[in-house]
N, C-alpha and C positions, 0 to 999 in steps of 0.2 A: 446632586452628586451621584446618585444612582444612575441617572441618565447618562452622565459623562462616562462612568465605568462601563455602561452598556455599549456606548459608541466606541470606546477604546477596545472592548472585547470584539466587536464586529470587525474593526479594522485589523486586529490581530489575527482573527480567523481568516480573513481574506488574504492577508500577507502570507500566512502559513500554507494556505491552499495553493497560492501561486508558486511559492517556493517548492512545495511538494510536486506540483506539475512540472516545474522546470527541472527538478532533480531526477524525475522518473521517466519523463517522456522520451520515447525512442531509445531507451537504454539498451535494448536488445540483449539483456542478460550479461553485458560486459560491465558488471558493477565495479570491479577492481580498477578498471580504467576510467569509467565515466564519472562515478561519484566523487573521487578526490578532485578532479578538474572542475566539475560543476560546483562543488562545495567551495572551492577557492573563489569562484565568481560570486557566489551568494554572499560569502563573508565580505568581499570587497564592496558589494552593493549595500549590505547592511551598514558597514562602516561609513562609506561615502555618503549614502542617503541620509543617515542619521546626523552626520556631522554638518552637511549642507543645510538640512532642515533646522537643526538647533541654532546654528550660527545665523541663519536668515531671520528666524523668529525673534531672537535676541536683538539683532541689528535693527529690525523694524520697530521693536519696542523702544529702543534707545532713541531712534530718530523720529518716532511717532508718525511714521509714514509707511503705508503698506505697499507702495509700488517701488521701494528701494531694496536692493540686495547688496551684500558685502562686495560683490564684484565692482561696484561703483568706486571703491577705493583704488582700483587699478591692479589688483593682484593677478587676475586672469590675464590681463594684457602684459604684465611683467613676466609671467610664466612663458608666454609665447615669445616674448623678446629674448628671454634667456635661451630658450631652445633654438631660436633662429640665430642668435649671436654665436652660440657654441658650434653649430653646424657650419655657419658661414665662415668663421675665422679658423676653427680647428679641424673641420671636416667631419663627416659622418662616421669615419673609421677611427676617430680619436677615442682615447680611453674615456674622456668626459662624456662623449655622446653615446658610446657603446655600453659602458658600465652603468647599469640601471641604478645600482646602489649609490654610486658617486653622483650621478645625475640627480637623483632624488634628494640627497643631502645638500647639493649645491642649490637646487631650485627652492627647497624649503628654507634653507638658510638665508638666501638672498631676499626672498619674499618677506620673511619675518624681520630681517634687518631693515628693509625698506619701510615696512609698517611701523617699526619701532622708531626709526628716525623721523618719519612723518609725524607720529604722535608727539614725540619729544619736542620738535620744533614748533608745532602748532599749539601745544598745550603749555608751552613755556611761559606765555603771558596769560594772565587772568582775563576772563571775559570773552575768550575765543569760544564760540559755540560750535556745536556738532556740524552745522551746515557749512561752516567755513572749511572744516575737514573734508566734507563731501565734495565741495567745489575744487579744492586742491587735488583730491584723489581723482576726480574726473579729468582734470587737466593732465595729471601724470599718466592716467590710463590712456588718454588720447595720444600723448607723446610716445609711450611705449608701443602703442598700436601702429603709429606712423613709422617709427624706426624699424619695427619688425616688417612692415609691409615694404619699406624701402629696400631692406636687405633681401627679402624674398624675391623681389623683382630682379636683383642682380645675381642671385644664387644659381649654381649649376642645376639644370633640370633634374638630374639624377639625385642630387642632394635634396632638392625640393620634394621629391617623391617620399623620401624618408622623413623629412620634416612634416609633410602633410599628415602622416599618421599620428603625429603628436598634437595636431590642431583640434582633434575631436576626442572626446572621452571614449575609452575602450576598457572593457572588463575582460577581454580575451587573453591578454598577455600580462596579467598582473603578476609581478614577482612575489614569490612566497615569502622570502626574507623581508621584503619591504612591507608586505601585508602584516607580518608579525610585529615589525618595528612600529608601523602606523597604529596598530591596535594598542600597543603599550603606551605610545605617546598620547593617543586620544584618551585612553583611560586615565592617565596622569592629569591631563588637562581638565577632564570632567570632574575629577576629585577636587582639583583646585577651584573649579567653577561652582561647585555645589553650594558653598556658603553664600554666594552672591545671588543664587536663584530666588531667594526669598524677597529680594528687592524688585523683581521684575514686575510684579503686579502693581506696585506703587509707581515705578518708573513709567509705566504705560499711561499714567495720568498727566505726565508732562514734567518738565524740569522744576517749575515753580512749586507745583503741588508736592512733588517728591521732596524738595528741600523743606517745605513747611511741615511735612510729616516726619521729619527727622532723618532723612537719608543723606549721607555724605555724597552728594551727587557726583562731583568731579572724581572723587576717589573710586567710586563704584564703576562709573562709566569708563574710565581709563582702563581699569582691569578687564572689564567686559570686552572692550575693543581689542585689547591685546589677545584675549582668548579667541575672539572671532578671527583675528588675523592668522593665528597659529592653526586653528581648525581648518580654515579655508585653504591655507597653504599646503597642509598635509593632504587634504582631499584632492586638490588640483594637481599636485606633484605625483600623486599615486595613480590616478586614472585619466587626468586631463580635464580641461575646462568644460563645465556644463552650465552655461550662463543663466538660463531661465529656470532651472530646476527649483531653486530655493523660492523664487517668486511664485511659482506655480503651486508648490506643495504648501507653503505657508498660508496663502490666501484660501486655498481649498480647505485647509485645517480651520481657519477662522469661520468659514461658512458652515462647515460640517459640525464643528464642536460647539459653536455659539456660546463661548464663555470667555471671560477675561483671565481666568486662572491659568497661569503658565505651566503649572504642574501637569495639566491635561493637554494644553496646547503643544508643548514640546513632545510629549509622547505621541499625540495624534499626528503632528506634522512628520515625525520620524517614520511612523508606520505608513502614512500616505506616500512618503518619498520612496520607501522600500517597495510598496505596491506599484508605484509608477515605474521604477527602474526594472523590477522583475518582469512586469507586464510588457514594458518596452523592449526588453531583451528577448522575450518570447516572440514578439512581433518581428523584431529584426531577424531572428534566427529561423522562425517557422513560416513567416509570411513573405518577407522580403529576401530571404535566403542570403543574408549578409551583403546585400547590394547597397545598403546604407548603414549608418551608425546610429546608436541609441541617442547620442547627443543631438543629431540632426532632428530626430523625431521630437525629443523633449524640447529643444529650442524652438521648433516650429509651433508646437502646441503652446509653449510658454509665451512665445512672441505674440500669438493671436490673443492669448489671455491678457497679456500686458496691454495691448491696444484696447481690449474690452474694459479693463480697469481704468485706463486713462479717460475713455469716453464716459464711463460711469461717474468718475470723480468730477468731470467737466459739467455733467448734468446736475450733480449735487451742488 
């Protein structure tokens, strides 16, 4: 336990150091202008990074698979389809496209509605396991991707330029009002989630063992899946899709923490996610001078790591 606390402390110190560097570097004494804008980015990173890390660790625990992420349900693909649909049929100058608050509510609402309907239909009958859900989610994700790609081919080039900005996660233009709303929503979800966290260590043993140890498996898993869908929807609608971030930070947390206790894994994964995002943002701004986006860097590293995990599992 002492070793776990030490590791958490090290990660916290690294995260604080990177945040301090990001907040103070090249400020030039313009504190009143620089600090509020950078603080908004940091708050968005902390919120998004923690949400993605927590939802991925819980999702991998439920599925007993460390190479899966909540994006397999199709929420990222649905988000891109919603953005493409709005701009294609309503135009980039429409209120739905221009009003970030309305766009956020629409995106989160539709993603949560899709997840709720998916769960309701699939879990209506007894005996449907989690992998059937993943299969259907993967099919829907492919469908949404295909529809979005079809519309993007037909869309006006000027409209596509606006849509392209929403294809990649960005922390530069996060709306303050949305950030506050997201923080309140995430806090409420975390408070709802808290009583279920005690089951995660047992759920990691598998469905049969969890049931034998007295866990109401279906009840707990359904609630956890709903929480995951809401958290991922909020994070995606706030900054955009970062497909491989959860996979990357969750597996790094497993390797670094070397424990089955989720009370430490969730903290560790959240801190690693914050470190990855702040470090990535520093690289984007200071090394690449905004010539690329943080999601491109994260997805590239995460994609390479995903291939490594697949090869490692294949050898095992």
